[in-house]
N, C-alpha and C positions, 0 to 999 in steps of 0.2 A: 359555156362560157357565159361569164356575167357580163353584161353591158355596162358600160361606164354609167355612174350616176347622173341624173339630169342636171346637177349644177356644173359638173364638168362639160357635159355636152353643150350647155349654154354659154360656156366661156371659151370655147375652141375657136368659134369665129372672130371674137375679139382679139384673141393672141394671135391668130393668123393674120388678121387685118393689121395689127401694129408691127408684126414682123415684116409684112410686104412694104409698110410704109418706111421703116427703118432701112430696109435694103435699099429702096428707091432713094432716100436721102443720102445713103452712103454712095451709091452709084452716081448721083449728081455731083457730089463733092470730088469723087475721083476723076469725073469728066472734066470739072474745073482745073483740077491740079494737071491733068494731061494736057489740056490747052495751054495752060500757063507754061509747062515745061516745053512744049512744041514751039512757043512764041518766044523762047528765050528768057523765061522767067515767070514769075507770078503776074496775074493781070493786075494793073495799078487802077484801071478805070472803074472801081467799085462805086456803085451809085450811092449817094448819100441818102439817109433815111428820110421819109417824107416829113414835111413840117405840119405838126398840129396846130390848130388855130391858136392855142394859147401859147405856143412857143415860137412866135414870129421872131425873127432876127431884129435887132436893134436897127433903127434907121441910121443912115450916114455912111460914109465910104468904108469899106472894109479895110481893116488894118492888116499890113503885111505880118507874116509870122516872123519872129525874131530869128536871126540867123546865130549859128552857134559861134560865139566869140570867146577870146581867151580873157579870163578875168585878171586884171592886174592886182587886185587885192588878195588873189588867193596865194597863199604861202606854199611854194614848192617843197616838199619834204626832203628833196636831195640837194638842196642848195643852202649853204651856210649864209646867213645874213651878214652883210658887211659890218654891222653894229657889233656882232659877236667876234668877227675877226679883229676889229679895231680896239678891243677891250685891253687895257694894261695888264700885263701880267700880274698874277697875284704874288704879293710879297713872299719870298722864300723863307722858310723858318731858318732862324740862326742855329748854327750848329755850335754847341758849347762844348769846348774841349774839356774833358773830365781828366783827373788827376790819374796818372798811371796806378795800377792797382798795386797794393802793397806786395812785397815779396812774400812767399810763402814760408810758413815757420820753419826755422832750421832743425826741425825733428823728422824722424821717421818712425813709423809704428812697426815694430818687430813682432809683437805678439800680445796677446791677452790672456791672462790666467785668472778665472773668476772676475773679481772686480779690480783687478790690478792690471796696468798696462806696461809694458816694456817698449821703451823708447830710446832712440839713438840720436845724438846731435850731430852737427857737422864735423866736429873734431874726432867723432868715433867713440865717444863715452857713453856708456849704456846706462840708462835711469830707470828705476821701478817706481811708479807713481800711481796714486789713487785719485778718485775724483776730490777736487779741492786743493791739490798739491801744485806748486810752481816749479817749472823747470826753466831756469833763465828768466827771460822775458815772457814766457808762455804759461798760461794758467790752464790746468786740465780741469774742464767742466763735468764731464760725464763719460764714463766707461760703458760701453754697450757691446754686445755679442757681434764681432766683426768690424767694429770701428770706435773711434774716440772722438769726442767734440772738445776742441780746444779755443781759448780766447787768445789771439795773438795780434798785439799792437790795436786793440779796440775792435777787431773784427772776429767773428765766429769762422771757425775752419774745422772741417771734418777730415780725419786721416782714416782711411780704411786699410784694412789688411790685404795684401797682395796674396793671390793664390800661388 
């Protein structure tokens, strides 16, 4: 069996010494905690650190520690300030009455054949029209697959084929 190198042999006493010191300190801390628990809490009479010559306390009477007080200037986030509650209401937007929508064109789309549309008016008359033709007061603007675009009384209207 090989003996440990001399460098390890020389470090063992140091390691064991530090280990014993740590265990001792830990035991002392546990003792203080146990005494504090048995006396109804942690000990409060911890001695103050020693005063070094350069750290002498200032001369004069000792000032009392300020007590915890409620700051009146602190804004409570859960209280709405009275200034906000007293604000006048914002003016409501005016509702402008719009003119009623124009009635739909008096035409129905019956079918589309190529670029030609088959339309029926209210009286039941059937018309064959292409883009650019007029049927009564309605102007046929475009014929597309499945729908036509008309101009009736100045507005664009799309009529689609019903399935």
